[in-house]
C-alpha positions as CSV (number, residue, x, y, z in Angstrom):
1,M,-56.4,103.3,28.8
2,T,-58.7,104.6,26.1
3,D,-58.2,105.8,22.5
4,I,-57.0,102.3,21.6
5,L,-55.1,101.8,18.4
6,S,-55.9,105.1,16.7
7,E,-55.8,105.4,13.0
8,D,-52.3,107.1,13.1
9,S,-50.9,103.7,14.2
10,T,-49.4,101.5,11.6
11,V,-51.3,98.7,13.3
12,A,-54.5,100.3,11.9
13,S,-53.5,98.8,8.5
14,I,-54.7,95.5,9.9
15,K,-58.3,96.0,8.8
16,R,-59.5,92.5,9.6
17,V,-58.3,90.2,12.4
18,M,-59.5,87.0,13.8
19,D,-61.5,87.1,17.0
20,N,-58.4,86.4,19.2
21,P,-58.7,87.2,22.9
22,G,-55.0,87.5,23.2
23,L,-54.8,90.1,20.5
24,A,-57.8,92.0,21.9
25,F,-55.9,92.2,25.3
26,L,-52.7,93.4,23.5
27,K,-54.6,96.1,21.7
28,Q,-55.3,97.7,25.1
29,M,-51.6,97.9,25.9
30,H,-50.7,99.6,22.6
31,N,-51.8,103.2,22.9
32,P,-50.3,105.9,20.6
33,S,-51.4,108.8,22.7
34,I,-49.4,107.4,25.7
35,Y,-46.4,106.9,23.4
36,R,-46.5,110.5,22.2
37,L,-46.4,111.7,25.8
38,V,-43.6,109.5,26.8
39,Y,-41.4,109.6,23.8
40,G,-42.4,112.8,21.9
41,N,-44.1,112.4,18.6
42,K,-41.0,113.5,16.6
43,S,-38.6,111.2,18.3
44,S,-37.0,108.0,17.0
45,L,-38.4,106.1,19.9
46,Y,-41.9,107.0,18.9
47,T,-41.3,106.1,15.3
48,E,-39.8,102.8,16.4
49,V,-42.6,101.8,18.7
50,M,-45.3,102.8,16.2
51,T,-43.9,100.5,13.5
52,M,-44.1,97.5,15.9
53,N,-46.7,95.0,15.0
54,P,-48.6,92.5,17.2
55,Y,-48.2,89.7,14.7
56,R,-44.4,90.2,14.3
57,D,-42.8,91.9,17.3
58,K,-42.2,90.7,20.8
59,T,-43.9,92.5,23.7
60,T,-42.3,92.9,27.2
61,P,-44.3,91.7,30.3
62,F,-44.6,94.2,33.2
63,T,-45.9,93.3,36.7
64,V,-46.2,95.5,39.7
65,F,-45.2,94.4,43.2
66,M,-45.7,96.1,46.6
67,G,-42.2,95.7,48.0
68,E,-40.5,92.5,46.7
69,E,-43.0,90.1,48.3
70,K,-46.5,91.0,47.2
71,Q,-47.7,91.0,43.6
72,I,-50.5,93.5,43.2
73,S,-51.1,93.6,39.4
74,I,-51.7,91.2,36.6
75,E,-49.0,90.8,34.0
76,R,-49.4,93.3,31.2
77,H,-47.5,93.4,27.9
78,Y,-46.2,96.5,26.2
79,F,-44.3,97.3,23.0
80,I,-41.0,98.8,24.1
81,P,-38.6,100.3,21.6
82,K,-35.2,98.6,21.6
83,S,-33.3,101.8,21.9
84,I,-35.0,103.0,25.1
85,N,-32.8,104.1,28.0
86,T,-33.3,103.7,31.7
87,I,-34.6,107.1,32.5
88,T,-37.2,106.9,29.7
89,M,-38.3,103.5,30.9
90,Y,-38.8,104.9,34.4
91,F,-40.8,107.8,32.9
92,F,-42.9,105.4,30.9
93,V,-43.8,103.5,34.1
94,Y,-44.5,106.7,36.0
95,V,-47.0,107.7,33.2
96,L,-48.7,104.3,33.5
97,L,-49.1,104.6,37.3
98,R,-49.5,108.3,37.6
99,D,-53.3,108.6,37.8
100,R,-53.3,106.3,40.8
101,I,-50.4,108.0,42.5
102,I,-51.8,111.6,42.4
103,P,-55.0,110.9,44.6
104,F,-52.9,109.0,47.2
105,M,-50.5,111.9,47.5
106,Y,-53.4,114.3,48.1
107,S,-54.6,112.1,50.9
108,L,-51.3,112.7,52.7
109,L,-51.9,116.4,52.7
110,L,-55.0,116.0,54.9
111,S,-54.1,116.8,58.5
112,N,-56.7,114.8,60.4
113,W,-58.0,111.3,59.9
114,D,-61.6,112.5,59.9
115,D,-60.8,114.7,56.9
116,L,-60.4,111.6,54.8
117,N,-63.4,110.2,53.0
118,G,-64.4,106.5,53.3
119,L,-62.4,105.5,50.1
120,Q,-59.3,107.2,51.3
121,Q,-59.6,105.7,54.8
122,N,-59.9,102.3,53.1
123,W,-56.5,102.9,51.3
124,F,-55.0,102.9,54.8
125,E,-56.9,99.8,55.8
126,N,-59.2,102.0,58.0
127,K,-56.3,102.5,60.5
128,P,-55.6,106.1,61.5
129,A,-52.2,105.0,62.7
130,Y,-51.2,104.0,59.1
131,H,-52.1,107.5,57.8
132,K,-50.0,109.1,60.6
133,E,-47.1,106.8,59.9
134,F,-47.1,107.6,56.2
135,K,-47.1,111.3,56.9
136,Q,-44.2,110.9,59.2
137,N,-42.4,108.7,56.6
138,F,-42.7,111.5,54.1
139,Q,-41.4,114.1,56.5
140,T,-38.4,111.9,57.3
141,M,-37.6,111.0,53.6
142,T,-38.4,114.3,51.9
143,G,-38.1,117.1,54.4
144,K,-40.8,119.6,55.5
145,H,-41.0,121.4,52.1
146,F,-42.3,118.3,50.2
147,F,-45.9,119.0,50.9
148,Q,-45.6,122.6,50.0
149,K,-44.3,121.6,46.5
150,L,-46.9,118.8,46.3
151,K,-49.6,121.5,46.5
152,M,-48.1,123.1,43.4
153,I,-48.2,119.8,41.6
154,L,-51.9,119.4,42.5
155,K,-52.6,122.9,41.4
156,Q,-51.0,122.3,38.1
157,C,-53.2,119.3,37.4
158,E,-56.3,121.1,38.7
159,F,-56.9,118.6,41.5
160,R,-60.2,119.1,43.5
161,M,-62.5,117.0,45.6
162,M,-66.1,116.6,44.5
163,G,-67.8,114.9,47.4
164,V,-66.1,111.5,47.8
165,E,-64.7,111.6,44.3
166,C,-61.6,113.5,43.1
167,E,-61.2,115.3,39.8
168,F,-57.9,116.2,38.1
169,K,-56.3,116.3,34.7
170,K,-55.5,112.7,33.8
171,V,-52.4,111.6,31.9
172,Q,-53.9,112.1,28.4
173,Q,-55.0,115.7,29.4
174,M,-51.5,116.7,30.4
175,K,-48.7,118.1,28.4
176,R,-45.4,116.3,28.1
177,H,-43.5,119.1,30.0
178,E,-46.0,118.9,32.8
179,L,-45.6,115.1,33.2
180,I,-41.8,115.4,33.2
181,W,-42.1,118.1,35.9
182,E,-44.1,115.8,38.1
183,F,-41.7,112.9,37.3
184,E,-38.7,115.0,38.4
185,F,-40.5,116.0,41.6
186,F,-41.5,112.4,42.6
187,M,-38.5,110.5,41.3
188,G,-35.6,113.0,41.1
189,R,-32.4,112.9,43.3
190,S,-33.2,115.9,45.4
191,I,-36.2,114.4,47.1
192,G,-34.9,113.3,50.5
193,E,-31.2,113.1,49.6
194,D,-30.3,116.8,49.8
195,K,-32.9,118.5,51.9
196,D,-31.3,121.9,51.3
197,D,-32.4,121.5,47.7
198,L,-36.0,121.5,48.9
199,V,-35.9,125.0,50.3
200,M,-38.5,126.9,48.3
201,G,-36.6,130.1,47.6
202,D,-38.1,131.9,44.6
203,K,-41.6,130.6,43.7
204,N,-40.6,130.9,40.1
205,D,-38.4,127.8,40.6
206,M,-41.6,125.7,40.4
207,K,-42.8,127.2,37.1
208,I,-42.5,125.0,34.0
209,N,-40.3,126.3,31.2
210,F,-42.3,125.1,28.1
211,E,-39.5,126.3,25.8
212,R,-37.1,123.7,27.3
213,D,-36.5,120.7,25.1
214,P,-38.5,118.0,26.9
215,T,-36.3,115.0,25.9
216,T,-33.1,116.8,26.9
217,W,-34.7,117.7,30.2
218,L,-35.9,114.1,30.9
219,E,-32.5,112.6,30.2
220,S,-30.8,115.1,32.5
221,I,-32.8,113.9,35.5
222,E,-30.9,112.0,38.1
223,L,-33.0,109.4,39.9
224,A,-33.2,109.3,43.7
225,S,-31.5,106.4,45.4
226,E,-33.4,103.1,45.4
227,K,-34.1,103.2,49.1
228,I,-36.2,106.3,48.8
229,R,-37.4,106.0,45.2
230,L,-41.2,105.9,44.7
231,F,-40.6,102.7,42.8
232,K,-37.7,100.8,41.3
233,I,-37.6,98.7,38.1
234,G,-35.7,95.5,37.5
235,V,-36.0,92.1,35.8
236,K,-36.6,88.5,36.9
237,S,-36.9,85.4,34.8
238,D,-39.8,83.9,36.9
239,I,-42.3,85.9,38.9
240,S,-44.5,83.0,40.0
241,E,-43.8,83.7,43.7
242,N,-42.3,87.2,44.3
243,A,-39.9,89.8,43.1
244,I,-37.1,88.8,45.6
245,D,-33.7,88.5,44.0
246,S,-34.7,90.6,41.0
247,A,-31.8,92.4,39.2
248,F,-32.6,96.1,39.4
249,F,-31.1,98.6,37.0
250,G,-29.9,102.1,37.1
251,T,-28.8,104.8,34.6
252,E,-25.5,103.1,33.9
253,R,-27.4,100.2,32.2
254,Y,-26.7,100.4,28.5
255,E,-28.7,98.5,25.7
256,L,-31.5,98.1,28.2
257,M,-33.8,96.0,26.2
258,K,-31.0,93.6,25.2
259,W,-30.3,93.2,28.9
260,I,-33.9,92.7,29.7
261,G,-34.2,90.0,27.0
262,K,-37.0,87.5,27.7
263,N,-37.2,88.3,31.4
264,H,-40.2,89.9,33.2
265,V,-40.0,93.6,34.0
266,V,-40.8,94.0,37.7
267,I,-42.0,97.3,39.1
268,V,-41.4,97.4,42.9
269,L,-43.3,100.1,44.8
270,N,-41.7,101.5,47.9
271,K,-43.8,100.4,50.9
272,K,-43.0,103.6,52.8
273,W,-44.3,105.8,50.0
274,I,-47.6,104.2,49.0
275,M,-50.3,101.7,50.1
276,S,-51.2,98.9,47.7
277,L,-55.0,99.5,48.1
278,A,-54.6,103.0,46.8
279,M,-53.1,101.7,43.5
280,R,-56.3,99.7,42.8
281,L,-54.5,97.5,40.3
282,K,-56.0,94.3,38.9
283,K,-54.5,91.2,40.4
284,C,-55.1,87.7,39.1
285,T,-56.1,85.1,41.7
286,K,-54.5,81.7,41.4
287,Y,-56.8,78.7,41.8
288,Q,-55.5,75.2,42.2
289,F,-57.7,72.4,40.7
290,D,-57.3,69.0,39.1
291,I,-58.2,68.5,35.4
292,K,-59.1,65.0,34.3
293,A,-59.5,63.9,30.7
294,S,-63.0,63.2,29.4
295,K,-64.1,61.6,26.1
296,N,-67.0,64.1,26.1
297,V,-65.0,67.3,25.9
298,S,-65.7,69.4,22.8
299,L,-64.0,72.6,21.7
300,N,-65.7,75.7,20.3
301,D,-64.0,77.2,17.4
302,C,-63.4,80.7,18.9
303,L,-61.3,82.0,16.0
304,S,-63.6,81.4,13.1
305,N,-65.6,84.6,13.4
306,P,-64.0,87.7,11.8
307,L,-63.9,90.9,13.9
308,Y,-63.7,94.3,12.1
309,L,-61.7,96.6,14.3
310,F,-62.0,99.7,12.1
311,N,-64.8,101.0,10.0
């Protein structure tokens, strides 16, 4: 993310901090422009999260898994308002992952393997059979009208291929209504569960009503069942091995952050919906090595140099 810690953040009042690598990493996770899109800049959730402080408030660790076995991202920490509900948490995660999801969905629109460029073919491990399998999965889970509606999503975000690169409106270029519209399409109940709901009917059904209250709209969305959901969210106390035996949560979960507590939030992607290579997330590699004490070890004072974050 960019536009880190803009001046409208209360954290901007910290004019002078020590050169702390941990705080520098945390700064990247605290992005007011993202909070505005997720919570709405006049909401109590936005006010709550913008008053959170890296020196005082606890962050929540998030980690992405492909299925419940394979970790595909590093652990990232975010400020999450205590009064957040389940559907808003799901929307927050969608917004974080959205710019990786859109290009992959476009690749599924391509009819022939040869129509994919080298990068897209790599997402499918250079195996045409995987691309064919995923297209069939989508037809089975979502019905034949899914791709027709997906084209409308891509048109809305001005998606186009420029050689081997794709261009489209990224999260921070989108309006909140537009992102909620996408979220409902990819994560809502009608996808795959009631195929009759996918009949196109009047094309006006896919137009966004910008007069609609976005928060009321978001909280009215009913998530698809976990078996066909693009991703599901849960918690686990220890993610050192995998996300198996995580406790997943639905819309009935009240006081969400109190329930999450000190646990890790796990985001489990559906292996039938997306390929891990397409997400291009940063994953830490674990190295095992022995450390022996030495009388010659010296420590550099990394925290003695002041760093001015703001002019």
